C-alpha positions in Angstrom: 0.0 0.0 0.0 1.3 3.4 -0.9 2.0 6.2 1.6 -0.9 8.2 0.3 -3.2 5.2 0.6 -2.1 4.7 4.2 -2.6 8.3 5.0 -6.1 8.1 3.5 -6.9 5.3 6.0 -6.0 7.3 9.1 -8.6 8.6 11.5 -7.7 12.2 10.8 -8.1 11.7 7.0 -11.5 10.0 7.5 -12.7 12.7 9.8 -11.5 15.4 7.4 -13.3 13.7 4.5 -16.5 13.5 6.6 -16.3 17.2 7.5 -15.8 18.1 3.8 -18.8 16.0 2.8 -21.1 17.5 5.5 -19.9 21.1 4.8 -19.7 20.9 1.0 -21.0 24.5 0.4 -18.4 26.1 2.7 -15.6 24.0 1.2 -16.5 24.9 -2.3 -16.8 28.6 -1.4 -13.4 28.6 0.2 -11.5 26.5 -2.4 -13.1 25.6 -5.7 -14.7 29.0 -6.2 -11.6 31.2 -6.0 -9.6 28.6 -8.0 -12.3 28.6 -10.6 -12.2 32.4 -10.8 -8.4 32.4 -11.4 -8.7 29.6 -13.9 -11.3 31.4 -15.9 -9.4 34.7 -15.9 -6.3 32.8 -17.2 -8.3 31.0 -19.9 -10.0 34.2 -21.1 -6.6 35.9 -21.4 -5.3 33.0 -23.4 -8.3 33.1 -25.7 -8.0 36.8 -26.3 -4.3 36.5 -27.2 -5.0 33.6 -29.5 -7.8 35.5 -31.3 -5.6 38.5 -31.7 -2.7 36.6 -33.3 -4.8 34.2 -35.3 -5.0 30.5 -35.9 -2.1 28.5 -37.4 -3.3 25.6 -39.6 0.3 24.4 -39.8 0.4 24.0 -36.0 -3.0 22.2 -36.1 -1.6 19.7 -38.6 1.5 19.1 -36.4 -0.8 18.5 -33.4 -2.8 16.0 -35.4 0.3 14.2 -36.5 1.3 14.0 -32.8 -2.0 12.2 -32.2 -1.3 9.8 -35.1 2.2 9.1 -33.9 0.9 8.2 -30.5 -1.7 5.8 -31.9 0.9 4.1 -34.2 3.3 3.8 -31.3 0.7 2.1 -29.2 0.0 -0.3 -32.1 3.7 -1.1 -32.6 4.1 -1.8 -29.0 1.7 -4.7 -29.2 -0.5 -3.3 -26.4 -3.9 -4.8 -26.1 -5.3 -2.1 -23.8 -7.9 0.2 -25.6 -7.1 3.8 -26.2 -8.8 6.9 -24.8 -7.8 10.6 -24.5 -5.4 11.6 -21.7 -7.9 14.2 -20.4 -8.7 13.4 -16.7 -12.3 12.4 -16.2 -12.9 15.2 -13.6 -12.1 17.8 -16.3 -15.2 16.9 -18.3 -18.6 18.6 -17.8 -20.5 15.3 -17.6 -21.9 14.5 -14.2 -20.5 11.0 -14.6 -17.2 10.1 -12.8 -16.0 7.3 -15.1 -13.3 4.8 -14.2 -12.7 3.1 -17.5 -9.7 5.3 -18.3 -7.5 3.6 -15.7 -7.4 0.5 -17.9 -6.6 2.4 -21.2 -3.7 3.7 -23.1 -3.8 7.5 -22.7 -3.4 9.5 -26.0 -2.8 13.2 -25.7 -5.3 15.1 -27.8 -4.5 18.7 -26.7 -6.5 20.5 -29.4 -8.3 23.6 -28.2 -8.2 26.3 -30.9 -10.6 27.9 -33.4 -9.1 27.2 -36.8 -11.2 29.0 -39.4 -14.4 31.0 -39.9 -15.8 30.8 -43.5 -18.4 33.5 -43.9 -19.2 32.4 -47.5 -20.0 28.8 -46.6 -21.2 30.0 -43.2 -19.2 27.5 -41.2 -16.6 27.5 -38.4 -13.9 24.8 -38.1 -12.7 24.1 -34.5 -10.6 21.7 -32.6 -12.5 19.4 -30.2 -11.6 21.1 -26.9 -12.8 24.5 -28.0 -15.6 25.4 -25.6 -18.8 27.4 -26.0 -17.5 30.4 -24.0 -14.4 30.5 -26.3 -16.7 30.3 -29.4 -19.0 33.1 -28.3 -16.1 35.4 -27.5 -14.7 34.7 -30.9 -17.9 34.7 -33.1 -20.4 37.1 -31.5 -18.2 40.2 -32.0 -18.0 39.2 -35.7 -21.8 39.0 -35.9 -22.0 35.2 -36.1 -22.9 32.3 -33.8 -23.3 28.5 -34.0 -26.8 27.5 -35.1 -26.9 25.5 -31.9 -24.9 27.5 -29.4 -25.1 25.5 -26.1 -25.5 27.5 -22.9 -22.8 26.3 -20.5 -19.5 27.9 -21.3 -17.2 25.0 -20.4 -19.0 22.5 -22.8 -16.7 21.5 -25.6 -17.3 21.2 -29.3 -16.0 17.6 -29.3 -18.1 16.5 -26.3 -21.2 18.0 -27.8 -20.9 16.7 -31.4 -19.7 13.2 -30.4 -22.2 13.1 -27.5 -25.2 15.3 -27.3 -25.7 19.1 -27.6 -29.0 21.0 -27.4 -30.1 24.5 -26.9 -33.1 26.9 -27.3 -32.7 26.9 -31.1 -33.1 23.1 -31.4 -36.8 23.5 -32.3 -35.5 25.0 -35.6 -32.3 22.9 -36.2 -32.4 19.7 -34.2 -29.5 18.5 -32.0 -26.1 20.0 -32.7 -25.0 17.1 -34.9 -27.6 18.1 -37.4 -25.5 21.3 -38.0 -22.2 19.4 -38.4 -20.7 19.7 -41.9 -17.6 17.5 -41.4 -15.9 15.4 -38.7 -12.1 15.0 -38.8 -10.9 11.9 -36.9 -7.8 9.7 -36.3 -8.7 6.1 -36.6 -7.4 3.0 -34.7 -4.5 2.5 -37.2 -3.5 6.2 -37.1 -5.1 7.2 -40.3 -6.7 10.6 -40.8 -10.3 10.8 -42.2 -12.4 13.8 -43.0 -16.0 12.5 -42.9 -18.9 14.3 -44.5 -22.4 13.2 -45.4 -21.3 12.9 -49.0 -17.9 11.2 -48.5 -19.1 8.5 -46.1 -22.8 8.7 -45.1 -22.7 5.7 -42.9 -19.8 6.8 -40.7 -21.2 10.4 -40.7 -24.4 9.0 -39.2 -22.6 6.7 -36.8 -20.3 9.3 -35.2 -22.9 11.3 -33.1 -23.4 9.7 -29.7 -20.4 7.4 -30.2 -18.4 9.3 -27.5 -15.0 8.9 -29.1 -15.3 5.1 -29.5 -14.9 5.1 -33.3 -11.8 7.3 -33.4 -10.2 10.5 -32.0 -11.9 13.6 -33.1 -9.3 16.2 -34.1 -11.5 18.9 -35.7 -15.2 19.5 -36.5 -16.8 21.9 -38.9 -20.2 23.4 -37.9 -22.8 25.6 -39.5 -23.1 29.2 -38.2 -25.7 31.9 -38.7 -25.8 35.7 -38.7 -26.8 37.3 -35.4 -27.6 40.7 -33.8 -26.1 42.0 -30.6 -29.2 41.5 -28.5 -32.2 39.2 -28.1 -35.7 40.5 -27.5 -37.2 38.2 -24.9 -40.8 37.6 -24.2 -41.9 35.9 -20.9 -45.3 34.1 -21.0 -46.6 32.9 -17.7 -48.8 29.8 -17.6 -50.9 28.6 -14.7 -51.7 25.1 -15.8 -49.5 22.4 -17.3 -51.9 21.9 -20.2 -51.6 25.6 -21.1 -47.8 25.5 -21.0 -47.6 22.3 -23.0 -50.1 23.4 -25.7 -48.6 26.9 -26.1 -45.0 25.5 -26.2 -46.0 23.0 -28.9 -47.8 25.7 -31.0 -44.8 28.0 -30.8 -42.3 25.3 -31.7 -43.9 24.1 -34.9 -45.2 27.4 -36.2 -43.9 28.6 -39.6 -42.9 31.8 -37.9 -41.5 30.1 -34.8 -39.4 32.3 -32.4 -35.7 32.0 -33.0 -35.2 30.9 -29.4 -37.7 28.9 -27.3 -37.7 27.2 -23.9 -39.9 26.9 -20.8 -39.1 26.7 -17.1 -41.6 24.8 -14.9 -41.8 26.0 -11.3 -44.5 23.6 -10.0 -46.8 21.0 -11.4 -49.2 23.8 -12.2 -47.0 26.8 -13.1 -44.3 27.6 -15.6 -43.0 30.4 -17.8 -42.4 30.1 -21.6 -39.5 32.2 -22.9 -39.4 33.0 -26.6 -36.8 35.3 -28.2 -35.6 36.9 -31.4 -32.3 38.4 -32.5 -32.6 42.2 -32.3 -30.7 45.5 -32.1 -30.6 47.6 -28.9 -34.0 49.0 -27.9 -34.6 52.8 -28.1 -35.3 52.7 -24.4 -32.0 51.6 -22.9 -33.6 51.0 -19.6 -35.2 47.8 -21.1 -31.7 46.2 -21.4 -31.3 43.5 -18.9 -27.7 42.6 -18.0 -28.6 39.2 -16.5 -25.0 38.1 -16.0 -23.8 41.0 -13.9 -22.6 39.5 -10.6 -25.1 41.4 -8.4 -28.2 40.5 -10.4 -30.6 37.7 -9.5 -30.0 34.4 -11.3 -31.8 34.1 -14.6 -34.2 31.4 -13.5 -35.3 33.7 -10.6 -35.8 36.6 -13.0 -38.0 34.4 -15.2 -40.1 33.3 -12.3 -41.2 36.9 -11.7 -43.5 36.6 -14.7 -45.8 34.4 -12.7 -46.7 37.5 -10.6 -45.9 40.3 -13.1 -47.7 38.8 -16.1 -46.3 38.7 -19.6 -43.5 41.2 -20.3 -40.4 41.8 -22.5 -36.8 42.8 -22.1 -33.6 42.9 -24.2 -30.6 40.8 -23.2 -27.1 41.2 -24.7 -26.6 38.1 -26.9 -23.6 36.6 -25.2 -25.1 37.0 -21.8 -28.2 35.2 -23.0 -26.2 32.3 -24.4 -24.6 31.8 -21.1 -27.5 32.7 -18.9 -27.2 29.5 -16.8 -23.4 29.4 -16.3 -23.5 31.7 -13.3 -26.0 29.6 -11.4 -25.2 26.2 -12.9 -28.9 26.2 -14.0 -30.3 26.2 -10.4 -27.9 23.8 -8.8 -25.7 26.4 -7.2 -28.5 27.2 -4.8 -28.5 23.5 -3.6 -24.7 23.5 -3.3 -24.3 27.0 -1.7 -27.7 28.1 -0.4 -26.3 31.5 0.5 -25.4 32.1 -3.2 -28.9 33.6 -3.8 -28.6 36.1 -0.9 -28.2 39.8 -1.7 -25.1 40.1 0.6 -23.4 37.2 -1.3 -24.3 38.5 -4.8 -23.0 42.0 -4.0 -20.0 40.9 -1.9 -18.8 37.8 -3.7 -20.9 37.3 -6.8 -18.0 38.6 -9.0 -16.3 35.3 -8.3 -18.8 33.6 -10.6 -19.7 29.9 -10.1 -17.4 27.1 -9.3 -16.3 25.0 -12.3 -18.0 21.7 -12.5 -14.7 20.1 -13.3 -13.2 21.5 -10.1 -16.2 20.3 -8.1 -15.6 16.8 -9.5 -11.9 17.0 -8.8 -12.5 17.8 -5.1 -15.1 15.2 -4.4 -14.8 12.8 -1.6 -16.2 9.3 -2.1 -19.0 10.2 0.3 -20.0 13.2 -1.9 -19.9 11.1 -5.0 -22.2 8.5 -3.4 -24.6 11.3 -2.3 -24.7 12.6 -5.9 -25.7 9.2 -7.1 -28.2 8.3 -4.4 -29.4 11.5 -2.9 -29.4 13.9 -5.8 -31.1 14.0 -9.2 -29.6 14.9 -12.5 -32.1 13.5 -14.9 -32.9 14.6 -18.5 -35.2 12.7 -20.8 -35.9 13.5 -24.5 -39.5 12.6 -25.3 -42.1 13.5 -27.9 -43.6 16.9 -27.2 -47.1 15.3 -27.1 -46.0 13.4 -24.0 -44.7 16.4 -22.2 -47.6 16.8 -19.8 -47.5 13.1 -18.9 -43.7 13.3 -18.4 -44.0 16.2 -16.0 -46.5 14.1 -14.0 -44.0 11.3 -14.0 -41.2 13.6 -12.8 -43.4 15.0 -10.1 -44.2 11.5 -8.8 -40.6 10.3 -9.0 -38.5 13.3 -8.1 -40.7 16.3 -7.1 -37.8 18.5 -8.0 -38.4 22.0 -9.4 -37.6 24.0 -11.5 -37.7 21.8 -14.5 -36.0 22.7 -17.8 -37.9 22.4 -21.1 -36.2 22.6 -24.5 -38.2 21.8 -27.6 -36.1 19.8 -30.1 -36.6 18.6 -33.7 -35.6 14.9 -33.9 -35.1 13.9 -37.5 -35.8 10.5 -39.1 -32.4 9.1 -40.4 -33.8 6.1 -42.2 -33.6 2.4 -41.5 -30.1 2.6 -40.1 -30.1 5.7 -37.9 -27.0 5.1 -35.8 -27.2 5.4 -32.0 -29.7 8.2 -31.9 -33.2 6.7 -32.0 -35.6 7.7 -34.8 -39.0 9.3 -33.9 -41.8 6.7 -33.9 -44.1 9.2 -35.8 -43.5 12.4 -37.7 -45.1 15.8 -38.0 -47.4 15.8 -41.0 -45.4 16.4 -44.2 -42.1 16.6 -42.3 -39.1 14.3 -41.8 -38.9 15.1 -38.1 -41.1 15.1 -35.0 -41.0 17.7 -32.2 -39.5 16.3 -29.0 -38.6 18.0 -25.8 -35.8 17.7 -23.3 -37.2 17.7 -19.8 -34.5 18.1 -17.1 -34.6 17.8 -13.3 -31.6 18.9 -11.2 -31.6 18.9 -7.4 -32.2 17.1 -4.2 -35.6 15.3 -3.9 -37.8 17.0 -1.3 -38.6 13.6 0.1 -35.0 13.4 1.4 -35.2 16.9 2.8 -38.3 15.7 4.7 -36.4 12.8 6.1 -38.3 10.2 4.0 -36.9 7.2 2.2 -36.1 7.8 -1.5 -34.5 5.0 -3.6 -32.5 6.5 -6.5 -32.2 3.3 -8.4 -35.9 2.6 -8.2 -37.0 6.0 -9.4 -34.3 6.7 -12.0 -34.6 3.2 -13.5 -38.4 3.5 -13.6 -38.0 6.9 -15.4 -35.7 5.3 -18.0 -38.3 2.5 -18.6 -41.0 5.2 -18.9 -39.0 7.2 -21.3 -38.5 4.3 -23.7 -42.1 3.3 -23.4 -43.3 6.6 -24.7 -40.8 6.7 -27.6 -38.0 8.7 -26.0 -34.4 8.3 -24.9 -32.0 9.6 -22.3 -28.8 11.7 -22.8 -25.6 9.9 -21.9 -23.9 12.7 -19.9 -25.8 11.6 -16.8 -25.6 8.3 -14.8 -27.2 5.5 -16.8 -28.9 3.0 -14.5 -30.2 0.6 -17.2 -28.4 -2.6 -17.9 -26.7 -3.4 -21.2 -29.7 -5.2 -22.7 -31.9 -2.3 -22.0 -29.3 0.2 -23.3 -29.1 -1.6 -26.6 -32.9 -1.6 -26.9 -33.0 2.1 -26.5 -30.0 2.8 -28.7 -29.7 0.9 -32.0 -26.2 -0.5 -32.2 -26.3 -2.1 -35.7 -24.6 0.7 -37.7 -22.3 1.5 -34.8 -21.1 -2.1 -34.6 -20.5 -2.2 -38.4 -18.4 1.0 -38.2 -16.5 -0.4 -35.2 -15.5 -3.4 -37.4 -14.8 -1.4 -40.5 -12.5 1.1 -38.7 -10.7 -1.5 -36.6 -12.1 0.1 -33.4 -13.0 -3.2 -31.7 -10.4 -3.7 -29.0 -8.7 -0.4 -29.9 -11.4 1.8 -28.2 -13.9 1.1 -25.4 -17.5 0.5 -26.3 -19.8 3.4 -25.7 -21.6 1.3 -23.0 -18.3 1.0 -21.1 -17.9 4.8 -21.1 -21.4 5.8 -20.0 -22.8 3.2 -17.6 -23.0 3.8 -13.9 -20.0 2.0 -12.4 -21.0 -1.0 -10.2 -19.2 0.6 -7.3 -21.8 3.4 -7.1 -24.8 1.1 -7.1 -23.9 -0.3 -3.7 -24.6 1.1 -0.3 -22.5 3.6 1.5 -19.8 1.1 2.3 -18.5 1.6 -1.3 -17.8 -2.1 -1.7 -17.2 -3.0 -5.3 -19.5 -5.7 -6.7 -20.9 -6.9 -10.0 -24.3 -6.0 -11.3 -27.3 -7.6 -9.6 -27.8 -11.3 -10.5 -31.6 -10.7 -11.0 -31.8 -8.9 -14.3 -34.0 -5.9 -14.7 -36.9 -6.2 -17.1 -36.1 -5.6 -20.7 -37.3 -2.2 -21.9 -39.6 -3.8 -24.4 -41.5 -5.6 -21.7 -42.9 -2.3 -20.5 -44.4 -1.7 -23.9 -45.7 -5.3 -24.0 -47.6 -4.8 -20.7 -49.3 -1.7 -21.8 
């Protein structure tokens, strides 16, 4: 046993870990928050310098060759361990804390620059570690933005396009992969491929949701659109769930649909629809709402005022709107640091921003990680819009967590071999898509706050079954409780497996299941004893349909 392991077993270390677990908010405010502030200031400075001196395609090519050289060296060594990026798991924005990397060959893929903006073709080409904050700093001053510009600043282009990316423009464009023009990857033998819908339609379809298990992404080209410096936001209060669901659907499928559309649900009977359009500054400057100034209320609190004020409008600077949830981590910061919503904190310390999710993960004790799995909800489901009201009822019964996030999303039909993303079971009349919605719950179930029993596995697993039953699916950035059989029923693996064989990825990269499943360790009780999955198999997803 190493010295560090021995120290970790001492009574002092155990007591310190328990204190950190029980006083998480204070620990975060004293450590992760100031470090996050310094980290962000350094990164912004780096991005500004890079933007000023410009991209260097030659350096990009050198960095890609470095990835290829590492892959070929691994193959020449005779290693049988699969490959993955050398990026530590805690640096990702996913709520998962994966352990698969400890058994892999680590390949350095340090690619984090904007390479090219083509205003004739209306595309931007970026390296995989370019994040959304970096892109808005680069594109918005030029008058452009991604068609699907995802809200959290630290989310990366690679993670979004090879996993899942959605925003309030998805009712117009679909998920972010629908706006991809080309993927550039390094395959298992070290070859370089530029993949487009024309050059290799099967691989182009298989890459989304593959989570880097078909090859290393080294660049991606995405569609952009022209923008204006502000958005004009309309807040529409609703006092019944039927009203909210019906109006959201009508707005999402209208020929003149708003350019941005979302809803926030505050109880099983109340919510606020937010629709917005690109705009110039208003004549009355007092109507400009700088929602990301450190002393302002969090955005979700501002939206909630519509329930009492009634319908109203304001104008928000575009970049502030894009990143409206960064400062409050949606509404999770209030759970983590209850004092963060207080006026004294906002005025005195709000300028520090929010702690980075990556740093929160990097400072977790095992007790905190266990609590995040068993005493905390991060649950998104993507379901047909017609099932939204029923899904809200299911969430209320299972979680009773509010607010709830609602993003309308076009889900396209990709034919008989759609890849991992499921096809819609029915389509809008005359369209090749159906309108879905992402419904997200984030927080601590009130049942636990009331001292009642609440079984995470029971409720999350039941929600996964419910989602499949009504024709939906779950994002894979959260803990996935279903077993492998259920997973492969929800996500069609036929094309994915063919591409794994064709590219020589079998054995060279983990399977997507290995990367996204909830590790057996975290299914156990608080003793953290490692064990295999339960011997009594869960019901197959199809059995739920069969019984209804």
